[in-house]
C-alpha positions as MATLAB code, in Angstrom:
seq = 'MLDELIEKAVSDTIEKMTPVFRLEMKKAVFPRTIKGHEKAAELLDLKIGSFQMRLSRGFYVEGVHYEKKSDKIYLWDRDSLLDAEKSKRG';
ca = [
       0.011   -0.001   -0.010;
       2.755    2.438    0.963;
       4.786    1.485   -2.108;
       1.787    2.316   -4.346;
       1.340    5.723   -2.691;
       5.018    6.543   -3.074;
       5.043    5.379   -6.693;
       1.976    7.523   -7.475;
       3.498   10.562   -5.719;
       6.757   10.216   -7.655;
       4.892    9.705  -10.928;
       2.700   12.787  -10.340;
       5.730   14.886   -9.453;
       7.637   13.817  -12.584;
       4.566   14.570  -14.722;
       4.308   18.075  -13.269;
       8.023   18.743  -13.664;
       8.334   17.546  -17.269;
       7.305   20.863  -18.905;
       9.773   22.712  -16.662;
      12.579   20.300  -17.627;
      11.776   20.809  -21.318;
      11.994   24.563  -20.972;
      15.296   24.322  -19.106;
      16.777   21.995  -21.747;
      16.049   24.608  -24.404;
      18.708   26.828  -22.860;
      21.276   24.521  -24.401;
      19.682   24.774  -27.849;
      18.672   28.441  -28.164;
      21.070   31.408  -27.920;
      20.739   33.911  -25.068;
      19.323   36.500  -27.473;
      16.669   35.398  -29.953;
      15.883   37.494  -33.035;
      12.265   37.659  -34.117;
       8.851   36.549  -32.932;
       8.955   33.284  -34.860;
      12.032   31.944  -33.067;
      10.750   33.167  -29.693;
       7.438   31.371  -30.308;
       9.359   28.253  -31.292;
      11.310   28.447  -28.038;
       8.069   28.379  -26.049;
       6.323   25.827  -28.286;
       3.642   28.347  -29.161;
       1.921   29.111  -32.446;
       2.951   32.494  -33.773;
      -0.592   33.840  -33.395;
      -0.724   32.871  -29.723;
       2.662   34.436  -29.137;
       1.671   37.689  -30.842;
      -1.560   37.793  -28.847;
       0.420   37.557  -25.631;
       2.655   40.380  -26.857;
      -0.279   42.613  -27.755;
      -1.952   41.983  -24.384;
       1.158   43.034  -22.503;
       2.267   39.655  -21.211;
       5.785   40.395  -22.460;
       7.381   43.660  -21.335;
       9.895   45.701  -23.286;
      13.142   45.980  -21.352;
      12.427   42.720  -19.505;
      11.531   40.124  -22.123;
      12.666   41.899  -25.266;
      14.507   44.844  -26.697;
      12.958   46.611  -29.660;
      15.689   47.615  -32.148;
      13.255   49.009  -34.748;
       9.597   48.663  -35.723;
      10.309   45.202  -37.112;
      13.309   43.937  -35.182;
      12.785   42.463  -31.729;
      15.558   40.810  -29.729;
      14.107   38.432  -27.152;
      15.809   37.379  -23.942;
      15.714   33.588  -23.771;
      15.912   33.338  -19.977;
      13.213   35.931  -19.349;
      10.884   34.193  -21.773;
      11.460   30.839  -20.126;
      10.886   32.308  -16.671;
       7.649   33.931  -17.821;
       6.521   30.645  -19.338;
       7.294   28.746  -16.145;
       5.245   31.194  -14.089;
       2.363   31.048  -16.585;
       2.264   27.261  -16.571;
       2.434   27.292  -12.791;
];
């Protein structure tokens, strides 16, 4: 009985931690600064429309999550994006 409870607790914990582990592993793949919305959306496994909606609603903050070089050029901070995604996913 105790073994089953422990096994279930471990399994539940691993299931909850898996998305966090995936986001952390992306630090090895993506550079610290990401150019463009498409690559930033790819980092977070989001569709570009969902990513742009978050941007338009103020979920991402200039100076924290990105630096705007011009009207069309955004440089995204990988670690800030991953931290925001972790907090959003809870």
